[in-house]
C-alpha positions as CSV (number, residue, x, y, z in Angstrom):
1,M,9.9,-19.1,-0.6
2,G,9.8,-20.5,2.9
3,P,6.8,-22.2,4.5
4,F,4.1,-19.9,5.6
5,E,1.4,-20.6,8.2
6,Y,-1.3,-18.3,6.6
7,A,0.1,-16.6,3.6
8,N,0.1,-19.6,1.2
9,T,-3.7,-20.1,1.7
10,A,-4.3,-16.3,1.4
11,A,-2.2,-16.3,-1.9
12,E,-4.4,-19.1,-3.3
13,I,-7.5,-17.1,-2.5
14,A,-6.0,-13.9,-3.9
15,I,-5.1,-15.6,-7.2
16,E,-8.6,-17.0,-7.5
17,A,-10.1,-13.6,-6.8
18,G,-7.7,-12.0,-9.3
19,A,-8.8,-14.4,-12.0
20,L,-12.4,-13.3,-11.4
21,L,-11.4,-9.7,-11.6
22,K,-9.5,-10.2,-14.8
23,S,-12.6,-11.8,-16.4
24,F,-14.7,-8.8,-15.4
25,Y,-12.0,-6.4,-16.6
26,E,-11.9,-8.0,-20.0
27,R,-15.6,-7.9,-20.6
28,G,-16.5,-4.6,-18.8
29,V,-18.5,-4.0,-15.7
30,A,-21.4,-1.9,-14.4
31,T,-20.1,1.0,-12.2
32,E,-21.8,3.1,-9.5
33,Y,-20.8,5.8,-7.0
34,K,-20.6,5.3,-3.3
35,G,-19.6,8.9,-2.8
36,D,-19.1,11.9,-5.0
37,V,-16.1,10.4,-6.8
38,D,-15.6,7.0,-5.1
39,L,-16.6,4.1,-7.4
40,V,-17.7,0.6,-6.8
41,T,-18.3,-2.1,-9.4
42,E,-20.0,-5.5,-9.5
43,A,-16.5,-6.9,-9.6
44,D,-15.6,-5.4,-6.2
45,R,-18.6,-7.1,-4.6
46,A,-18.2,-10.4,-6.4
47,S,-14.5,-10.6,-5.5
48,E,-15.2,-9.8,-1.8
49,K,-18.0,-12.5,-1.7
50,L,-15.5,-15.1,-3.1
51,I,-12.7,-14.1,-0.7
52,V,-15.0,-14.1,2.3
53,S,-16.3,-17.6,1.4
54,R,-12.8,-19.0,0.9
55,L,-11.5,-17.4,4.1
56,L,-14.3,-18.8,6.2
57,E,-13.7,-22.3,4.7
58,A,-10.0,-22.1,5.5
59,F,-10.0,-20.2,8.8
60,P,-13.5,-20.5,10.3
61,E,-12.4,-18.9,13.6
62,H,-10.9,-15.8,12.0
63,G,-12.7,-12.4,11.6
64,I,-13.0,-10.6,8.4
65,Y,-13.1,-6.8,7.7
66,G,-13.8,-6.0,4.1
67,E,-13.9,-2.8,2.2
68,E,-17.3,-3.6,0.7
69,G,-19.0,-4.1,4.0
70,T,-18.1,-7.5,5.4
71,R,-17.8,-7.3,9.2
72,D,-17.7,-10.7,10.7
73,R,-16.3,-12.2,14.0
74,L,-14.3,-9.2,14.8
75,D,-13.7,-10.1,18.5
76,G,-11.4,-13.0,17.7
77,E,-7.6,-13.3,17.9
78,F,-7.2,-13.0,14.1
79,R,-8.7,-10.6,11.7
80,W,-8.4,-10.4,7.9
81,Y,-8.5,-7.0,6.2
82,V,-9.7,-7.5,2.7
83,D,-9.6,-5.1,-0.3
84,P,-11.2,-7.2,-3.0
85,L,-10.2,-4.6,-5.7
86,D,-7.7,-2.0,-4.8
87,G,-7.7,0.5,-7.7
88,T,-11.4,0.5,-8.6
89,T,-11.2,3.7,-10.5
90,N,-8.4,2.4,-12.6
91,F,-10.3,-0.9,-13.2
92,A,-13.5,1.0,-14.2
93,H,-11.6,3.1,-16.7
94,G,-9.6,0.2,-18.2
95,F,-6.4,1.5,-16.7
96,P,-4.2,-1.6,-15.9
97,A,-3.2,-1.0,-12.3
98,F,-5.2,-2.8,-9.6
99,C,-4.9,-5.7,-7.2
100,V,-6.4,-8.0,-4.6
101,V,-5.2,-7.4,-1.0
102,L,-5.4,-9.6,2.1
103,G,-3.7,-8.7,5.4
104,L,-3.9,-10.7,8.6
105,E,-3.9,-9.0,12.0
106,Q,-3.2,-10.9,15.2
107,R,-4.9,-9.3,18.2
108,A,-4.1,-9.7,21.9
109,E,-6.8,-11.0,24.2
110,G,-9.0,-8.3,25.5
111,L,-8.0,-5.8,22.9
112,A,-10.8,-3.3,22.1
113,P,-12.5,-3.9,18.7
114,D,-11.2,-0.6,17.3
115,A,-7.7,-0.9,18.6
116,D,-4.7,-2.1,16.5
117,G,-3.1,-5.6,16.8
118,E,-0.1,-6.7,14.8
119,I,-0.1,-7.5,11.1
120,V,1.5,-11.0,10.7
121,A,0.8,-11.9,7.1
122,G,-0.1,-10.2,3.8
123,V,-0.7,-10.8,0.2
124,V,-1.0,-8.4,-2.7
125,Y,-1.8,-9.9,-6.1
126,D,-1.8,-8.1,-9.5
127,P,-3.8,-10.3,-11.8
128,L,-2.8,-8.5,-15.1
129,R,0.9,-8.8,-14.5
130,D,0.5,-12.1,-12.6
131,E,2.6,-10.7,-9.8
132,L,2.1,-12.2,-6.3
133,F,3.6,-10.4,-3.3
134,V,3.6,-12.5,-0.2
135,T,4.9,-11.9,3.4
136,E,4.7,-13.2,6.9
137,K,6.2,-11.7,10.1
138,G,9.8,-12.6,10.3
139,K,9.9,-14.6,7.0
140,G,10.8,-11.8,4.5
141,A,8.9,-10.4,1.6
142,W,8.6,-12.3,-1.7
143,L,7.5,-11.7,-5.3
144,N,6.6,-14.8,-7.4
145,G,8.8,-16.9,-5.2
146,R,11.8,-14.6,-5.2
147,Q,12.8,-12.7,-2.0
148,I,12.7,-9.0,-2.5
149,H,14.4,-6.0,-0.8
150,V,13.9,-2.3,-0.8
151,S,16.1,-0.1,-3.1
152,K,19.6,1.3,-2.3
153,T,18.9,4.8,-3.5
154,R,20.6,7.1,-1.0
155,H,19.3,10.6,-1.8
156,L,15.9,12.1,-2.5
157,Q,17.2,13.9,-5.6
158,E,17.8,10.5,-7.2
159,A,14.6,8.8,-5.9
160,L,11.4,7.8,-7.6
161,T,8.5,8.1,-5.2
162,G,4.8,7.4,-5.2
163,T,1.7,9.0,-3.8
164,G,-2.1,9.1,-4.1
165,F,-5.0,11.4,-3.5
166,P,-8.0,10.9,-1.3
167,S,-11.5,10.3,-2.8
168,K,-12.6,13.7,-1.4
169,K,-10.0,15.5,-3.4
170,R,-12.6,17.7,-5.0
171,H,-13.3,19.4,-1.6
172,E,-9.8,19.4,0.0
173,S,-6.5,18.7,-1.6
174,P,-3.8,18.5,1.2
175,N,-1.5,16.5,-1.0
176,I,-1.1,18.9,-3.9
177,H,1.6,21.0,-2.3
178,F,3.6,17.9,-1.2
179,Y,3.2,16.4,-4.7
180,Q,4.7,19.6,-6.3
181,E,7.6,19.8,-3.9
182,F,8.6,16.1,-4.2
183,T,8.3,16.3,-7.9
184,L,10.7,19.1,-8.1
185,R,13.1,17.6,-5.6
186,S,13.4,14.1,-6.9
187,H,13.6,12.1,-10.1
188,G,9.8,12.0,-10.1
189,V,6.5,11.1,-8.4
190,R,4.2,8.4,-9.7
191,R,0.5,8.3,-8.9
192,A,-0.7,4.8,-10.0
193,G,-4.0,4.7,-8.1
194,S,-3.4,1.7,-5.9
195,A,-2.0,2.1,-2.4
196,A,-1.3,-1.6,-2.0
197,L,0.7,-1.8,-5.2
198,D,2.6,1.4,-4.3
199,L,3.7,-0.2,-1.0
200,A,4.5,-3.5,-2.7
201,Y,6.7,-1.5,-5.2
202,V,8.6,0.1,-2.3
203,A,9.2,-3.4,-0.9
204,C,10.6,-4.6,-4.2
205,G,12.6,-1.5,-5.0
206,R,10.6,-0.1,-7.9
207,L,9.8,3.0,-5.7
208,D,12.2,4.4,-3.2
209,G,9.4,6.1,-1.1
210,Y,5.7,6.5,-0.9
211,W,3.2,8.7,1.1
212,E,-0.5,9.2,1.1
213,F,-3.3,10.7,3.2
214,K,-6.6,9.3,4.3
215,L,-6.2,5.6,3.7
216,N,-8.0,2.7,5.3
217,P,-6.8,-0.5,7.0
218,W,-7.6,-2.7,4.0
219,D,-5.4,-0.4,1.9
220,T,-2.2,-0.7,4.0
221,S,-2.5,-4.0,6.0
222,A,-0.5,-6.2,3.6
223,G,1.7,-3.5,2.1
224,S,3.0,-2.2,5.5
225,L,4.3,-5.7,6.4
226,L,5.8,-6.2,2.9
227,V,7.8,-3.0,3.3
228,T,9.2,-3.7,6.7
229,E,10.0,-7.4,5.9
230,A,11.8,-6.1,2.8
231,G,14.0,-3.9,5.0
232,G,12.2,-0.6,4.6
233,T,10.5,1.9,7.0
234,I,6.8,2.7,7.5
235,S,5.5,5.3,9.8
236,H,3.4,8.5,10.2
237,F,4.6,11.6,8.4
238,D,6.4,12.7,11.6
239,G,8.2,9.3,11.9
240,G,5.9,8.1,14.6
241,K,4.8,4.5,14.8
242,F,2.5,3.4,11.9
243,T,-0.9,2.2,12.9
244,L,-3.7,0.8,10.8
245,D,-6.2,3.5,11.9
246,S,-3.8,6.4,11.4
247,R,-5.2,7.2,7.9
248,E,-1.7,8.2,6.7
249,V,1.3,6.3,5.5
250,F,4.9,7.2,4.9
251,A,7.1,4.4,3.5
252,T,10.7,4.5,2.4
253,N,13.7,2.3,1.7
254,G,15.2,3.7,4.9
255,L,18.0,5.6,3.2
256,I,15.8,8.6,2.1
257,F,13.7,8.6,5.3
258,D,15.4,11.5,6.9
259,E,15.2,13.7,3.8
260,M,11.5,13.0,3.2
261,K,10.6,13.4,6.9
262,T,12.4,16.8,7.1
263,L,10.5,18.0,4.1
264,F,7.2,16.9,5.6
265,E,8.1,18.7,8.9
266,E,9.0,21.9,7.1
267,M,5.9,22.0,5.0
268,F,3.5,21.1,7.8
269,A,5.1,23.9,9.9
270,G,4.7,26.4,7.0
271,R,8.4,27.1,7.0
272,E,10.3,28.4,4.0
273,L,11.9,25.5,2.2
274,T,15.5,25.3,1.0
275,P,15.8,26.4,-2.6
276,I,15.4,23.7,-5.3
277,P,18.8,23.0,-6.7
278,T,19.7,24.2,-10.2
279,P,20.8,21.5,-12.7
280,A,24.4,22.3,-12.1
281,E,24.0,22.1,-8.3
282,F,22.0,18.8,-8.7
283,K,24.9,17.4,-10.8
284,A,27.5,18.5,-8.2
285,R,25.5,17.0,-5.3
286,R,25.2,13.7,-7.2
287,E,28.9,13.6,-8.0
288,A,29.7,14.4,-4.4
289,A,27.4,11.6,-3.2
290,E,29.0,9.1,-5.6
291,G,32.4,10.0,-4.2
292,Q,31.5,9.2,-0.6
């Protein structure tokens, strides 16, 4: 793993915060609601407090934008997006899929506070699996010191994809129909409950694609750079440029981008979709693809 200007320090901080989360996870935590279904725990707050303290020590001139309310020095050149516990619902239920996320944005002078800069570094740390995903702009994507790349799956029918559902799913469920169609037209769709881990899994080839609605900058900051540095694509559902404030993400290995994008376009337009292939047709398509 090459020398990093910011990511090594961020990785050390994420590992420390991950150890704190793991200790909370093993003994259990108090949980409360910050919406009708959105949970927050004492572990979220303790982790963010630790991360903010360490970031200010290491980078006193940098701004910090945290999920649990930290808003500090946001007019500077650099801004850290912090999710101290991505996958809180999993964590609270004892489901072992959550992580710590730190993403660093570089912002041009004079940029409006609510305008996007460029993500230049990112860390996603899974403390239960001890998996550390690290990236910096132009330096590749890495998992535990090994460079990673997106998968080589060429067709949606052979792909494993991931998705998630917004916290307001009880009142609106825009993703249910997409979930159904992608499930029927691929090897399967996984819903692990951590956007950052899903993006990291696209980067390392465990998932071939991923989409989700209504995300926040701290969910996607690190993962978006991991995907592109690993050779993948990240965009809006229509293929437009991904931005942190877009609230939607569509990531792929690049090879299944066109198929997924076409399916999104057809469904958003309300058009009749092509029939789902029968098992025999599926086999014939696979064999034809293998012969190319």
